[in-house]
N, C-alpha and C positions, 0 to 999 in steps of 0.2 A: 508619166508626166513628162515629156521634156521643155524644160526653160531655158533661156541664154541671159544668164545673169554676167558670168565672166566667161572669158574668150575659148577656158580648157575646159566648159561647159561639153563644148564638142569634143569628139577626136577629130583625129587626121581627117578620115577617111569623111565623115561629116563633114568640114570645114569643106574637101573639096568637090564634093558633089553640093553642096549650096553653091560654089563657085563655079561649078562646070553649069550648075543650072541658070545662074546668074547670067555666065556668058552667052546659054541659048534663047536665054531670052532679050540679052538686048539684039543676039542676032536673029528673031524673028517672034515679035513683039507681038503679030498679030495671032501665035498659035494660045495667048494666055487671058484675051482680053476681058472671056469672061470666065476663067478655069475656077474666081472664088466669089461668083455671084453669089449674093445674099449673105454672104461672110459680112461680121461685122471688125470692127478694131478701135479699141479701144484708146487712144495717146493721153494720155496721164502725163502733161509736161508740168510741172512742181516750180522751173526756175526757165527764162527765155531761152526761146530756141528758135531759130531760124531753118537751116540745110536740116538739120536729124528732124522734126517736128512738119515741115514740107517735104522730107522725102518719103518718109511713112508714108503722111497722107497721098501722095503721088502713087506710089507705090500701090497702095492698097485701091484705090481709085482705077489705076490701070491694069488691076488683073479682077474687075468687074465689082470688087467686092464694096462695099459703105463706111464710113471713119463716124467716131462719135467720141467726145472726152472733150476736156479744155487746155488750153494755153497758159493760162495764169490760176494758179494755184487759188488766189484771192477770190475766184468766182465760183471756187467749190466749197463740198461744206469740208476741206481741210484750212477756211477760214475761221470756221466754225470749233475746228478745236478735234476732229476727224481721225482718228487714228490710221495709216496707212495700212494695218490689216482690214479695217471695217472698211475703209474705202473698195482694196481689193476685191472683198466680199460680195460689196453690193457691185462694182462694175462687173464684175465676170459674169454676174445676172444678164448684162445686158450684151453683151460683146463676144467674141468665140477666140480671140487673142487683147493682148495687151500691151503697148509700150509703154515704158514708164521711163521718165529722167526727171529728178529728186535732186537738188543741194546737199542732201543727208547722204551721205556715206552708209549703204545696206539698206537703205530701204526696197528697192526692189529684191530683193532677196527676199525682204521679211514678205512681202506681197506675194512670191513665188510660191511660202509656203503654205498661204491660203486657199489660195486660188486653184479653181476646179480648169481653169483655159490658162495656155500658155502665157508667159511673162516673157517679155524682156526687157532687157537694161539697157535703158537709152542714153546712160550716163547717169552719173550716182558722186558729185563733188570730185572730188580728184584720184576715185577711182578706183573706176573702170568701165571703156564704152568698147562693145564686146562691138556692135554692127560700125562704127567708123574702124574697127581692126578688120570685118570683113569686104571694109570698102577699099582700103588699104592693100589688101592682100590679092582685092579681085583686079584690082590698077594694077600689082604689081605685076600678075600676072598676065595680063593684057597688053602690056606697054612691054615688056622684058619676054614675052613666053613659059616663064620657070620664075618658081620662088625658092627651088634648094639651089644652092651650093652661091651663094647672093653674101655680097659685102654691104650691108646695111650701115646706114653711119645716120645717126638724129641729132639735133642740134637744136637747144635753146633752152627752153624749161623743162629737165628732165625730170625733176624731184616733183613739180605739182603734174604733170602732163599725163591726165589720166590715156589719152589717146597711144603715149609712149607707152607706158608701163601695158597697157593691153594688148600692142603689137611683138612688143617682147616677149610674151606670156604662149602668144601664138607661133611665133617662129621660133620654140623650141619644139617644135611637131617635123620642123623641117632640115633637111639634109644639109651637115658642112655650112649653116649660115654663123656669117662671123659680122659682131658690130662694133661700132665707135663709136662712142659717146661724147659728144662737143656740146661741152656745157661750163661757166662761168663757176668758179666752189659753191659759190651757193644756189646752185641749180642741178648738181650734182642726182645722178638717180639717186634713190634711197635706197641703203644697205641691204635690205631685206629683198629687193627686187636679185641686186645683184645675187647676193650669198641664196636666197631659195630657188628663183626660177634660174637666172644663166650661172651661176657655178654647178648646182644641182643637175642643172642637165646637160654640164659639161659645151654649151654655148660659148667660145672664147667671147672675147671683152677687152676693149683698152677706151684709155677715156685721155682726150685731149682738151685745148683750149683753142685751136684755132679751124677753122674751117680748111684752109688752103695746107695745112701739115698734110692734111690727108685726101684733098677732092679727087686727086687722080686717080683714090682706088678704089670709089665708093659706085654701088652698079647703082644702092637708092640713096638718096638723101631726103631724111623725111628733116622739114624745119617745121618747129612752135616757133612761138611771139616771149622773147625775152622780157618779163615782165617787170618793169621801173620797179614796181611797187613792192616786190621780192627783195630788193635790197635798203637795206638799215641806211646805208652812207649811200649817197647821190656821185656824189665825187666816183665812186668806184665802178657805180654802174655806168658813168660817161667814160671811165677807161675801158669798159670791158664790149663793152654795147656792137660797135663795129666789128667786130671779130667775128661777131654772128649773122650780119645781113648779107645775106648774097644779091649779089650784083655780076652784071654781063662779064667784067673783069675774073671772079673768081670762076664762072662758068666758062671760060677758057681752059681754066688746069683740069676739067673735066674730061670721063671718056666721052667719044662720039654717043655713045647707046645706052644710057644713062638716063636717069627719070628722079624728077624733083616732086616730091609728096611735102600737102601740108592739109591741116584738119579743117583749115579755116577756120573764124576769120582771119587774114593776117593784118596788119598793123604797116609795121615798116623794114619786118625783115624777111622779106622777099622786094626786091624794087623794082616796080612794074615794067622795066626796061625788060627784065627777064623773061615775060609771059610771052613774047614772041620766038624764044629760044625752043624748038619743037621737043626739048626736053622736060619743058614744065609741062608737067602733068596736072597740076592742082581742080583747074575747072573741070578735065577730064575726068579726076577724082568723083566729085559730088553727080555725075551724069552716072558712073558706074556704080556710085551707090544706092543710089534709085533701083537699080536692076537688082543689086545681089541682096538689096532688103526685097524686092517683089521674091525673092527665091528662098531668101527667109523666111517668110509669111507662109508661102509654099510648103517647105517640107516641114516648119514646126506643129501646122495643122495635120497635116498629111501622120505627121507620127506622134499626134495627142496620143493615139490608145495602144502604141506599138512596141510592144514589149522588149523590141530588140533595141529600141532609141531610149533609154532615159537616162535622168541625171546621173554625174561620176559618181563612184564613190572616194569619196574626201577626207574619209578617217571618220572620228567621234568625235561629235564636239561635247562639252561639260558644263559643268555653272560647277565655279568655285570661290567663296567670300573672300580668297586670300587676294585673289585678280580684279581688278580693271581695268575696262579700255580709257587711257588717254587723249582720245583721241574727240573735242567734242563737236566734230560735225560728222559722229559716227553716232546710226539711228539706237542705236543702248541708251546713249545721252544725253537721246530728246525725246523719246515717248515710254510709256509706259513697259517694257519688255523684258527680262532678265539677259542682263552682262553673261556672253554663250563665246566660250575660246577653242583652241585645237590646238594641241602642238605636235609641230611642223620634226620633221627627221631630223634636224640636230637639235631638235632639245627647248626651240625656243618655244611660248607661248602666245598666239596671237588673235586676236579679236575675229569669233566667226564671223563676225558682219563685214568690218572694214581690213583686214588684215594687219589693224596697227599691231605694233609691239606689246602687250600687257603692261601692268605697273604693278606692281605689290603694292597692295591698303597696311597703311601703316597703324 
């Protein structure tokens, strides 16, 4: 069974196949209009979403399939206390494939362990958002013609931004990628991403505090919102906020062929004046997302019973009462499932559900 819970669940070859199919669907949509006729996608969205939920719905409908599910968990059995595992077991009886968004980290992974149909993680807390990653990759490919060999700047909330974490993981599969991390100290990329992903895979990175210092180097600028609520000191936010706002003046420093991406929604981190710049790709990015989700649905349904396409071996997990996951947004701290851990190559014990570093029980 092939699920998509984390970007690294896909090999480089599988990722490229999905992107290539997404591009073909973009160019020739008429070929695919009834390719998933009578198939059903269940969209289980436990937290609000506009783009991702509608993108999945549109994708399945354009493939000729049907969509069922919920956009508000208060209207589901979750409001009665039903567990994620039980919901997955029930819904898999009605649908051929499931897309789940959840505010609790690790929930789609738990669903995938019991589901007899493919499960797609449509975003779990601050943890991962692999279909946004596929959207980002197809956008880079469409806008620049290739992914290998690029310098990519990530700007804004790199600490809590699940889209950033997921894309960085996926980029380690490509050649000669360099990344620049542009963020205030409060929102810097977590150490575990830098150590367990960038450094482990040999992907060079550097950290700066100002877009203008690196703008001329970038092939891609990936913007995210600098969240005021993350700052304990409002004066500190006011001091740094303008360093992370993209305007036309800063765009004059960029390469002639460059792409600005944003997972959206934006607030004030990209001024509307930038929208007219041909390098502003973020609204085209939304459209590409629909086509790559059409490709993902098609591939997962095709690969469902194919032994050549299975989940990767990520090392054994273990239970140990000496450890606990300190992340209160992790599913192991919200539902009745055992705490489970994995040991990284550099000897760090992490939660198997949310990747948080484990703490020792006292």
